[in-house]
mmCIF file of the C-alpha atoms, coordinates in Angstrom:
data_MODEL
# 
_entry.id   MODEL 
# 
loop_
_atom_site.group_PDB 
_atom_site.id 
_atom_site.type_symbol 
_atom_site.label_atom_id 
_atom_site.label_alt_id 
_atom_site.label_comp_id 
_atom_site.label_asym_id 
_atom_site.label_entity_id 
_atom_site.label_seq_id 
_atom_site.pdbx_PDB_ins_code 
_atom_site.Cartn_x 
_atom_site.Cartn_y 
_atom_site.Cartn_z 
_atom_site.occupancy 
_atom_site.B_iso_or_equiv 
_atom_site.pdbx_formal_charge 
_atom_site.auth_seq_id 
_atom_site.auth_comp_id 
_atom_site.auth_asym_id 
_atom_site.auth_atom_id 
_atom_site.pdbx_PDB_model_num 
ATOM 1   C CA . MET A 1 1   ? 75.384  125.474 118.189 1.00 0.00 ? 1   MET A CA 1 
ATOM 2   C CA . THR A 1 2   ? 78.107  123.052 117.059 1.00 0.00 ? 2   THR A CA 1 
ATOM 3   C CA . VAL A 1 3   ? 77.842  119.285 117.090 1.00 0.00 ? 3   VAL A CA 1 
ATOM 4   C CA . PRO A 1 4   ? 81.175  117.481 116.545 1.00 0.00 ? 4   PRO A CA 1 
ATOM 5   C CA . CYS A 1 5   ? 81.123  113.877 115.379 1.00 0.00 ? 5   CYS A CA 1 
ATOM 6   C CA . LEU A 1 6   ? 83.748  111.228 116.065 1.00 0.00 ? 6   LEU A CA 1 
ATOM 7   C CA . THR A 1 7   ? 85.710  112.058 112.918 1.00 0.00 ? 7   THR A CA 1 
ATOM 8   C CA . ASN A 1 8   ? 85.868  115.825 113.626 1.00 0.00 ? 8   ASN A CA 1 
ATOM 9   C CA . LEU A 1 9   ? 83.261  116.539 110.952 1.00 0.00 ? 9   LEU A CA 1 
ATOM 10  C CA . MET A 1 10  ? 81.338  119.547 112.150 1.00 0.00 ? 10  MET A CA 1 
ATOM 11  C CA . PHE A 1 11  ? 77.606  120.194 111.912 1.00 0.00 ? 11  PHE A CA 1 
ATOM 12  C CA . PHE A 1 12  ? 76.047  123.565 112.721 1.00 0.00 ? 12  PHE A CA 1 
ATOM 13  C CA . THR A 1 13  ? 72.516  124.846 113.235 1.00 0.00 ? 13  THR A CA 1 
ATOM 14  C CA . SER A 1 14  ? 73.619  128.241 111.853 1.00 0.00 ? 14  SER A CA 1 
ATOM 15  C CA . ARG A 1 15  ? 76.384  129.388 109.549 1.00 0.00 ? 15  ARG A CA 1 
ATOM 16  C CA . PRO A 1 16  ? 79.786  128.894 111.260 1.00 0.00 ? 16  PRO A CA 1 
ATOM 17  C CA . SER A 1 17  ? 81.864  131.968 111.965 1.00 0.00 ? 17  SER A CA 1 
ATOM 18  C CA . PRO A 1 18  ? 85.004  132.790 109.948 1.00 0.00 ? 18  PRO A CA 1 
ATOM 19  C CA . HIS A 1 19  ? 87.084  131.881 113.026 1.00 0.00 ? 19  HIS A CA 1 
ATOM 20  C CA . THR A 1 20  ? 85.431  128.449 113.264 1.00 0.00 ? 20  THR A CA 1 
ATOM 21  C CA . ILE A 1 21  ? 86.082  127.823 109.583 1.00 0.00 ? 21  ILE A CA 1 
ATOM 22  C CA . GLU A 1 22  ? 89.721  128.892 109.956 1.00 0.00 ? 22  GLU A CA 1 
ATOM 23  C CA . ARG A 1 23  ? 90.181  126.492 112.882 1.00 0.00 ? 23  ARG A CA 1 
ATOM 24  C CA . PHE A 1 24  ? 88.607  123.667 110.899 1.00 0.00 ? 24  PHE A CA 1 
ATOM 25  C CA . VAL A 1 25  ? 90.945  124.270 107.949 1.00 0.00 ? 25  VAL A CA 1 
ATOM 26  C CA . ALA A 1 26  ? 93.937  124.419 110.285 1.00 0.00 ? 26  ALA A CA 1 
ATOM 27  C CA . SER A 1 27  ? 92.936  121.165 111.987 1.00 0.00 ? 27  SER A CA 1 
ATOM 28  C CA . SER A 1 28  ? 92.566  119.512 108.577 1.00 0.00 ? 28  SER A CA 1 
ATOM 29  C CA . GLN A 1 29  ? 96.202  120.070 107.627 1.00 0.00 ? 29  GLN A CA 1 
ATOM 30  C CA . GLY A 1 30  ? 97.509  116.996 109.419 1.00 0.00 ? 30  GLY A CA 1 
ATOM 31  C CA . LEU A 1 31  ? 94.607  114.638 108.744 1.00 0.00 ? 31  LEU A CA 1 
ATOM 32  C CA . PRO A 1 32  ? 94.989  111.669 106.390 1.00 0.00 ? 32  PRO A CA 1 
ATOM 33  C CA . LEU A 1 33  ? 92.866  110.945 103.346 1.00 0.00 ? 33  LEU A CA 1 
ATOM 34  C CA . SER A 1 34  ? 89.837  108.791 104.110 1.00 0.00 ? 34  SER A CA 1 
ATOM 35  C CA . TYR A 1 35  ? 90.403  106.467 101.156 1.00 0.00 ? 35  TYR A CA 1 
ATOM 36  C CA . GLN A 1 36  ? 93.108  104.729 99.136  1.00 0.00 ? 36  GLN A CA 1 
ATOM 37  C CA . PRO A 1 37  ? 94.627  104.804 96.625  1.00 0.00 ? 37  PRO A CA 1 
ATOM 38  C CA . VAL A 1 38  ? 95.037  108.308 95.242  1.00 0.00 ? 38  VAL A CA 1 
ATOM 39  C CA . GLY A 1 39  ? 93.779  108.100 91.665  1.00 0.00 ? 39  GLY A CA 1 
ATOM 40  C CA . ILE A 1 40  ? 90.855  105.856 92.551  1.00 0.00 ? 40  ILE A CA 1 
ATOM 41  C CA . LEU A 1 41  ? 88.836  107.670 89.863  1.00 0.00 ? 41  LEU A CA 1 
ATOM 42  C CA . SER A 1 42  ? 90.724  105.809 87.131  1.00 0.00 ? 42  SER A CA 1 
ATOM 43  C CA . ALA A 1 43  ? 89.715  102.378 88.437  1.00 0.00 ? 43  ALA A CA 1 
ATOM 44  C CA . ALA A 1 44  ? 86.826  102.716 90.872  1.00 0.00 ? 44  ALA A CA 1 
ATOM 45  C CA . PRO A 1 45  ? 85.833  99.383  92.428  1.00 0.00 ? 45  PRO A CA 1 
ATOM 46  C CA . ASP A 1 46  ? 82.349  98.050  91.769  1.00 0.00 ? 46  ASP A CA 1 
ATOM 47  C CA . GLY A 1 47  ? 79.677  99.138  94.199  1.00 0.00 ? 47  GLY A CA 1 
ATOM 48  C CA . LEU A 1 48  ? 80.821  102.732 94.553  1.00 0.00 ? 48  LEU A CA 1 
ATOM 49  C CA . ASP A 1 49  ? 78.954  105.758 93.236  1.00 0.00 ? 49  ASP A CA 1 
ATOM 50  C CA . LYS A 1 50  ? 80.729  107.078 90.147  1.00 0.00 ? 50  LYS A CA 1 
ATOM 51  C CA . ASP A 1 51  ? 79.282  110.233 88.623  1.00 0.00 ? 51  ASP A CA 1 
ATOM 52  C CA . GLU A 1 52  ? 80.245  112.323 85.619  1.00 0.00 ? 52  GLU A CA 1 
ATOM 53  C CA . ALA A 1 53  ? 78.929  115.529 84.105  1.00 0.00 ? 53  ALA A CA 1 
ATOM 54  C CA . ILE A 1 54  ? 80.300  117.258 80.992  1.00 0.00 ? 54  ILE A CA 1 
ATOM 55  C CA . VAL A 1 55  ? 78.888  120.675 80.050  1.00 0.00 ? 55  VAL A CA 1 
ATOM 56  C CA . ALA A 1 56  ? 79.856  123.115 77.286  1.00 0.00 ? 56  ALA A CA 1 
ATOM 57  C CA . ILE A 1 57  ? 80.819  126.464 78.837  1.00 0.00 ? 57  ILE A CA 1 
ATOM 58  C CA . GLY A 1 58  ? 82.509  128.401 76.026  1.00 0.00 ? 58  GLY A CA 1 
ATOM 59  C CA . ARG A 1 59  ? 84.442  128.382 72.794  1.00 0.00 ? 59  ARG A CA 1 
ATOM 60  C CA . GLY A 1 60  ? 87.980  129.249 71.755  1.00 0.00 ? 60  GLY A CA 1 
ATOM 61  C CA . PRO A 1 61  ? 91.352  129.786 73.449  1.00 0.00 ? 61  PRO A CA 1 
ATOM 62  C CA . ALA A 1 62  ? 90.241  132.891 75.347  1.00 0.00 ? 62  ALA A CA 1 
ATOM 63  C CA . ASP A 1 63  ? 87.322  131.074 76.975  1.00 0.00 ? 63  ASP A CA 1 
ATOM 64  C CA . PHE A 1 64  ? 89.584  128.112 77.724  1.00 0.00 ? 64  PHE A CA 1 
ATOM 65  C CA . GLU A 1 65  ? 92.051  130.394 79.492  1.00 0.00 ? 65  GLU A CA 1 
ATOM 66  C CA . ARG A 1 66  ? 89.229  131.984 81.504  1.00 0.00 ? 66  ARG A CA 1 
ATOM 67  C CA . ALA A 1 67  ? 87.955  128.496 82.383  1.00 0.00 ? 67  ALA A CA 1 
ATOM 68  C CA . GLN A 1 68  ? 91.395  127.470 83.660  1.00 0.00 ? 68  GLN A CA 1 
ATOM 69  C CA . ASN A 1 69  ? 91.649  130.621 85.765  1.00 0.00 ? 69  ASN A CA 1 
ATOM 70  C CA . ALA A 1 70  ? 88.147  129.983 87.130  1.00 0.00 ? 70  ALA A CA 1 
ATOM 71  C CA . LEU A 1 71  ? 89.149  126.496 88.267  1.00 0.00 ? 71  LEU A CA 1 
ATOM 72  C CA . LYS A 1 72  ? 92.342  127.785 89.869  1.00 0.00 ? 72  LYS A CA 1 
ATOM 73  C CA . ALA A 1 73  ? 90.196  130.286 91.786  1.00 0.00 ? 73  ALA A CA 1 
ATOM 74  C CA . TRP A 1 74  ? 87.669  127.556 92.755  1.00 0.00 ? 74  TRP A CA 1 
ATOM 75  C CA . LYS A 1 75  ? 84.813  129.423 91.049  1.00 0.00 ? 75  LYS A CA 1 
ATOM 76  C CA . GLN A 1 76  ? 82.934  126.123 90.678  1.00 0.00 ? 76  GLN A CA 1 
ATOM 77  C CA . PHE A 1 77  ? 82.202  126.437 94.419  1.00 0.00 ? 77  PHE A CA 1 
ATOM 78  C CA . ASP A 1 78  ? 80.690  129.945 94.312  1.00 0.00 ? 78  ASP A CA 1 
ATOM 79  C CA . LEU A 1 79  ? 77.172  128.622 94.762  1.00 0.00 ? 79  LEU A CA 1 
ATOM 80  C CA . GLY A 1 80  ? 75.831  130.258 97.910  1.00 0.00 ? 80  GLY A CA 1 
ATOM 81  C CA . TRP A 1 81  ? 74.753  126.960 99.439  1.00 0.00 ? 81  TRP A CA 1 
ATOM 82  C CA . VAL A 1 82  ? 78.254  125.512 98.854  1.00 0.00 ? 82  VAL A CA 1 
ATOM 83  C CA . GLN A 1 83  ? 81.494  127.444 99.375  1.00 0.00 ? 83  GLN A CA 1 
ATOM 84  C CA . LEU A 1 84  ? 85.163  126.525 99.585  1.00 0.00 ? 84  LEU A CA 1 
ATOM 85  C CA . TYR A 1 85  ? 87.608  127.883 102.174 1.00 0.00 ? 85  TYR A CA 1 
ATOM 86  C CA . PRO A 1 86  ? 90.064  129.518 102.375 1.00 0.00 ? 86  PRO A CA 1 
ATOM 87  C CA . ARG A 1 87  ? 88.519  131.756 99.740  1.00 0.00 ? 87  ARG A CA 1 
ATOM 88  C CA . GLN A 1 88  ? 91.909  132.333 98.094  1.00 0.00 ? 88  GLN A CA 1 
ATOM 89  C CA . ALA A 1 89  ? 93.099  128.741 98.486  1.00 0.00 ? 89  ALA A CA 1 
ATOM 90  C CA . SER A 1 90  ? 95.867  127.505 96.218  1.00 0.00 ? 90  SER A CA 1 
ATOM 91  C CA . SER A 1 91  ? 95.056  124.744 93.748  1.00 0.00 ? 91  SER A CA 1 
ATOM 92  C CA . ASP A 1 92  ? 98.501  123.198 94.261  1.00 0.00 ? 92  ASP A CA 1 
ATOM 93  C CA . VAL A 1 93  ? 98.844  119.552 95.274  1.00 0.00 ? 93  VAL A CA 1 
ATOM 94  C CA . GLY A 1 94  ? 98.869  119.206 99.057  1.00 0.00 ? 94  GLY A CA 1 
ATOM 95  C CA . THR A 1 95  ? 96.539  122.149 99.751  1.00 0.00 ? 95  THR A CA 1 
ATOM 96  C CA . SER A 1 96  ? 93.878  121.355 102.368 1.00 0.00 ? 96  SER A CA 1 
ATOM 97  C CA . VAL A 1 97  ? 90.500  123.056 102.063 1.00 0.00 ? 97  VAL A CA 1 
ATOM 98  C CA . ALA A 1 98  ? 87.104  123.030 103.737 1.00 0.00 ? 98  ALA A CA 1 
ATOM 99  C CA . VAL A 1 99  ? 83.827  122.715 101.851 1.00 0.00 ? 99  VAL A CA 1 
ATOM 100 C CA . LEU A 1 100 ? 80.972  124.463 103.639 1.00 0.00 ? 100 LEU A CA 1 
ATOM 101 C CA . ILE A 1 101 ? 77.539  123.094 102.715 1.00 0.00 ? 101 ILE A CA 1 
ATOM 102 C CA . ARG A 1 102 ? 74.071  124.305 103.696 1.00 0.00 ? 102 ARG A CA 1 
ATOM 103 C CA . HIS A 1 103 ? 71.479  121.533 103.590 1.00 0.00 ? 103 HIS A CA 1 
ATOM 104 C CA . LEU A 1 104 ? 68.109  120.838 105.198 1.00 0.00 ? 104 LEU A CA 1 
ATOM 105 C CA . GLY A 1 105 ? 68.339  123.728 107.612 1.00 0.00 ? 105 GLY A CA 1 
ATOM 106 C CA . PHE A 1 106 ? 71.839  123.073 108.895 1.00 0.00 ? 106 PHE A CA 1 
ATOM 107 C CA . TRP A 1 107 ? 75.463  123.527 107.797 1.00 0.00 ? 107 TRP A CA 1 
ATOM 108 C CA . SER A 1 108 ? 78.433  121.188 107.649 1.00 0.00 ? 108 SER A CA 1 
ATOM 109 C CA . LEU A 1 109 ? 82.175  121.569 107.122 1.00 0.00 ? 109 LEU A CA 1 
ATOM 110 C CA . ASN A 1 110 ? 84.014  118.860 105.180 1.00 0.00 ? 110 ASN A CA 1 
ATOM 111 C CA . GLY A 1 111 ? 87.771  118.551 104.741 1.00 0.00 ? 111 GLY A CA 1 
ATOM 112 C CA . CYS A 1 112 ? 89.501  117.821 101.411 1.00 0.00 ? 112 CYS A CA 1 
ATOM 113 C CA . ARG A 1 113 ? 93.033  117.936 100.007 1.00 0.00 ? 113 ARG A CA 1 
ATOM 114 C CA . VAL A 1 114 ? 94.266  118.542 96.454  1.00 0.00 ? 114 VAL A CA 1 
ATOM 115 C CA . VAL A 1 115 ? 95.842  115.222 95.418  1.00 0.00 ? 115 VAL A CA 1 
ATOM 116 C CA . TYR A 1 116 ? 96.860  115.781 91.782  1.00 0.00 ? 116 TYR A CA 1 
ATOM 117 C CA . GLY A 1 117 ? 96.524  118.051 88.778  1.00 0.00 ? 117 GLY A CA 1 
ATOM 118 C CA . VAL A 1 118 ? 95.811  117.421 85.107  1.00 0.00 ? 118 VAL A CA 1 
ATOM 119 C CA . GLY A 1 119 ? 97.398  119.181 82.153  1.00 0.00 ? 119 GLY A CA 1 
ATOM 120 C CA . GLY A 1 120 ? 99.111  122.497 82.384  1.00 0.00 ? 120 GLY A CA 1 
ATOM 121 C CA . ASP A 1 121 ? 102.007 121.539 80.120  1.00 0.00 ? 121 ASP A CA 1 
ATOM 122 C CA . GLN A 1 122 ? 102.621 121.501 76.391  1.00 0.00 ? 122 GLN A CA 1 
ATOM 123 C CA . THR A 1 123 ? 101.653 117.853 75.954  1.00 0.00 ? 123 THR A CA 1 
ATOM 124 C CA . GLU A 1 124 ? 98.222  118.497 77.440  1.00 0.00 ? 124 GLU A CA 1 
ATOM 125 C CA . GLY A 1 125 ? 97.761  122.111 76.434  1.00 0.00 ? 125 GLY A CA 1 
ATOM 126 C CA . SER A 1 126 ? 94.018  121.766 75.818  1.00 0.00 ? 126 SER A CA 1 
ATOM 127 C CA . ARG A 1 127 ? 93.222  120.195 79.202  1.00 0.00 ? 127 ARG A CA 1 
ATOM 128 C CA . PHE A 1 128 ? 93.503  121.418 82.790  1.00 0.00 ? 128 PHE A CA 1 
ATOM 129 C CA . GLY A 1 129 ? 92.141  119.968 86.001  1.00 0.00 ? 129 GLY A CA 1 
ATOM 130 C CA . ILE A 1 130 ? 92.329  119.730 89.787  1.00 0.00 ? 130 ILE A CA 1 
ATOM 131 C CA . ALA A 1 131 ? 91.471  116.619 91.794  1.00 0.00 ? 131 ALA A CA 1 
ATOM 132 C CA . TYR A 1 132 ? 90.849  116.553 95.504  1.00 0.00 ? 132 TYR A CA 1 
ATOM 133 C CA . GLY A 1 133 ? 90.329  113.708 97.935  1.00 0.00 ? 133 GLY A CA 1 
ATOM 134 C CA . THR A 1 134 ? 88.304  113.567 101.114 1.00 0.00 ? 134 THR A CA 1 
ATOM 135 C CA . LEU A 1 135 ? 89.912  113.713 104.547 1.00 0.00 ? 135 LEU A CA 1 
ATOM 136 C CA . THR A 1 136 ? 88.739  111.833 107.622 1.00 0.00 ? 136 THR A CA 1 
ATOM 137 C CA . ASN A 1 137 ? 86.648  114.866 108.649 1.00 0.00 ? 137 ASN A CA 1 
ATOM 138 C CA . HIS A 1 138 ? 84.430  114.624 105.555 1.00 0.00 ? 138 HIS A CA 1 
ATOM 139 C CA . ALA A 1 139 ? 80.974  113.032 105.592 1.00 0.00 ? 139 ALA A CA 1 
ATOM 140 C CA . GLU A 1 140 ? 81.763  111.161 102.386 1.00 0.00 ? 140 GLU A CA 1 
ATOM 141 C CA . ALA A 1 141 ? 84.850  109.287 101.241 1.00 0.00 ? 141 ALA A CA 1 
ATOM 142 C CA . GLY A 1 142 ? 86.209  109.505 97.721  1.00 0.00 ? 142 GLY A CA 1 
ATOM 143 C CA . GLU A 1 143 ? 87.833  111.626 95.050  1.00 0.00 ? 143 GLU A CA 1 
ATOM 144 C CA . GLU A 1 144 ? 86.588  114.324 92.691  1.00 0.00 ? 144 GLU A CA 1 
ATOM 145 C CA . LEU A 1 145 ? 88.113  115.809 89.546  1.00 0.00 ? 145 LEU A CA 1 
ATOM 146 C CA . PHE A 1 146 ? 87.232  119.271 88.219  1.00 0.00 ? 146 PHE A CA 1 
ATOM 147 C CA . GLU A 1 147 ? 88.473  119.671 84.674  1.00 0.00 ? 147 GLU A CA 1 
ATOM 148 C CA . VAL A 1 148 ? 88.194  121.954 81.659  1.00 0.00 ? 148 VAL A CA 1 
ATOM 149 C CA . PHE A 1 149 ? 89.214  120.979 78.154  1.00 0.00 ? 149 PHE A CA 1 
ATOM 150 C CA . MET A 1 150 ? 88.925  122.281 74.629  1.00 0.00 ? 150 MET A CA 1 
ATOM 151 C CA . ASN A 1 151 ? 87.851  120.132 71.682  1.00 0.00 ? 151 ASN A CA 1 
ATOM 152 C CA . PRO A 1 152 ? 90.583  120.765 69.070  1.00 0.00 ? 152 PRO A CA 1 
ATOM 153 C CA . ALA A 1 153 ? 88.183  120.051 66.195  1.00 0.00 ? 153 ALA A CA 1 
ATOM 154 C CA . THR A 1 154 ? 85.497  122.552 67.227  1.00 0.00 ? 154 THR A CA 1 
ATOM 155 C CA . ASP A 1 155 ? 87.262  124.838 69.760  1.00 0.00 ? 155 ASP A CA 1 
ATOM 156 C CA . GLU A 1 156 ? 84.350  124.207 72.123  1.00 0.00 ? 156 GLU A CA 1 
ATOM 157 C CA . VAL A 1 157 ? 85.307  124.435 75.808  1.00 0.00 ? 157 VAL A CA 1 
ATOM 158 C CA . PHE A 1 158 ? 83.864  121.927 78.260  1.00 0.00 ? 158 PHE A CA 1 
ATOM 159 C CA . TYR A 1 159 ? 83.681  121.640 82.033  1.00 0.00 ? 159 TYR A CA 1 
ATOM 160 C CA . ARG A 1 160 ? 83.810  118.143 83.470  1.00 0.00 ? 160 ARG A CA 1 
ATOM 161 C CA . ILE A 1 161 ? 83.220  116.754 86.937  1.00 0.00 ? 161 ILE A CA 1 
ATOM 162 C CA . LEU A 1 162 ? 84.159  113.140 87.626  1.00 0.00 ? 162 LEU A CA 1 
ATOM 163 C CA . ALA A 1 163 ? 83.647  111.752 91.117  1.00 0.00 ? 163 ALA A CA 1 
ATOM 164 C CA . VAL A 1 164 ? 83.647  108.493 92.999  1.00 0.00 ? 164 VAL A CA 1 
ATOM 165 C CA . SER A 1 165 ? 82.243  108.426 96.527  1.00 0.00 ? 165 SER A CA 1 
ATOM 166 C CA . TRP A 1 166 ? 80.654  106.406 99.281  1.00 0.00 ? 166 TRP A CA 1 
ATOM 167 C CA . PRO A 1 167 ? 79.211  107.286 102.708 1.00 0.00 ? 167 PRO A CA 1 
ATOM 168 C CA . GLN A 1 168 ? 81.777  107.535 105.487 1.00 0.00 ? 168 GLN A CA 1 
ATOM 169 C CA . LEU A 1 169 ? 79.373  108.167 108.380 1.00 0.00 ? 169 LEU A CA 1 
ATOM 170 C CA . LEU A 1 170 ? 76.228  106.488 109.617 1.00 0.00 ? 170 LEU A CA 1 
ATOM 171 C CA . LEU A 1 171 ? 74.412  109.795 109.129 1.00 0.00 ? 171 LEU A CA 1 
ATOM 172 C CA . THR A 1 172 ? 75.273  109.891 105.426 1.00 0.00 ? 172 THR A CA 1 
ATOM 173 C CA . ARG A 1 173 ? 74.311  106.249 105.010 1.00 0.00 ? 173 ARG A CA 1 
ATOM 174 C CA . LEU A 1 174 ? 70.932  106.912 106.607 1.00 0.00 ? 174 LEU A CA 1 
ATOM 175 C CA . GLY A 1 175 ? 70.425  110.021 104.473 1.00 0.00 ? 175 GLY A CA 1 
ATOM 176 C CA . TYR A 1 176 ? 71.759  108.415 101.289 1.00 0.00 ? 176 TYR A CA 1 
ATOM 177 C CA . PRO A 1 177 ? 68.919  109.569 98.947  1.00 0.00 ? 177 PRO A CA 1 
ATOM 178 C CA . ILE A 1 178 ? 69.364  113.146 100.164 1.00 0.00 ? 178 ILE A CA 1 
ATOM 179 C CA . VAL A 1 179 ? 73.141  112.931 99.716  1.00 0.00 ? 179 VAL A CA 1 
ATOM 180 C CA . ARG A 1 180 ? 72.697  111.732 96.131  1.00 0.00 ? 180 ARG A CA 1 
ATOM 181 C CA . HIS A 1 181 ? 70.255  114.580 95.446  1.00 0.00 ? 181 HIS A CA 1 
ATOM 182 C CA . LEU A 1 182 ? 72.725  117.142 96.787  1.00 0.00 ? 182 LEU A CA 1 
ATOM 183 C CA . GLN A 1 183 ? 75.554  115.659 94.713  1.00 0.00 ? 183 GLN A CA 1 
ATOM 184 C CA . ALA A 1 184 ? 73.451  115.952 91.539  1.00 0.00 ? 184 ALA A CA 1 
ATOM 185 C CA . ARG A 1 185 ? 72.470  119.508 92.451  1.00 0.00 ? 185 ARG A CA 1 
ATOM 186 C CA . PHE A 1 186 ? 76.110  120.407 93.000  1.00 0.00 ? 186 PHE A CA 1 
ATOM 187 C CA . ARG A 1 187 ? 77.078  119.137 89.530  1.00 0.00 ? 187 ARG A CA 1 
ATOM 188 C CA . ARG A 1 188 ? 74.347  121.245 87.907  1.00 0.00 ? 188 ARG A CA 1 
ATOM 189 C CA . ASP A 1 189 ? 75.001  124.400 89.912  1.00 0.00 ? 189 ASP A CA 1 
ATOM 190 C CA . SER A 1 190 ? 78.776  124.056 89.585  1.00 0.00 ? 190 SER A CA 1 
ATOM 191 C CA . ALA A 1 191 ? 78.489  123.959 85.786  1.00 0.00 ? 191 ALA A CA 1 
ATOM 192 C CA . GLU A 1 192 ? 76.355  127.106 85.833  1.00 0.00 ? 192 GLU A CA 1 
ATOM 193 C CA . ALA A 1 193 ? 78.914  128.840 88.046  1.00 0.00 ? 193 ALA A CA 1 
ATOM 194 C CA . MET A 1 194 ? 81.653  127.957 85.592  1.00 0.00 ? 194 MET A CA 1 
ATOM 195 C CA . LYS A 1 195 ? 79.620  129.326 82.681  1.00 0.00 ? 195 LYS A CA 1 
ATOM 196 C CA . LEU A 1 196 ? 79.182  132.594 84.545  1.00 0.00 ? 196 LEU A CA 1 
ATOM 197 C CA . ALA A 1 197 ? 82.881  132.754 85.383  1.00 0.00 ? 197 ALA A CA 1 
ATOM 198 C CA . VAL A 1 198 ? 83.881  132.252 81.754  1.00 0.00 ? 198 VAL A CA 1 
ATOM 199 C CA . HIS A 1 199 ? 81.449  134.853 80.408  1.00 0.00 ? 199 HIS A CA 1 
ATOM 200 C CA . ASP A 1 200 ? 81.652  137.391 83.246  1.00 0.00 ? 200 ASP A CA 1 
# 
């Protein structure tokens, strides 16, 4: 059973089919971001939820390269209860994706778009990241950065999530404590997924 809301966010009582997910991703292509401005992470207004997690996931240039490749392949979403589609999605700016989440006995699809990248050139050779922003078919509004970097003094490799968000729907406002719990769980599980990807 599918229950569409006014913003095209989709809730499901069972896991949506691949065809349903494909249609959702396709319909997300032309949707606008649900917030402004792009880059809101750098100067989030007061009153918004701003969360950060930094976790060591490896050491040395080889681990840093594996960490970059893991981000490009969206391995931080290989969690079982959270998955990103299309499975082979590009990490290039402008790419629209769907985040499938299983929570409290139901599933939801949430649209996002890659809005900028970090690093990847010689001036920032020890840092790489991907930021996406929410679309109008996402239960939350905001921006999230997934980043890996290497400490030049110790060669330790870190994974960082930085996010700013706020509820976009009445449902997420009513379930705010649950939303915050799921966000914290995602940060923990995402870091573990990145560790596994680096050391696989």
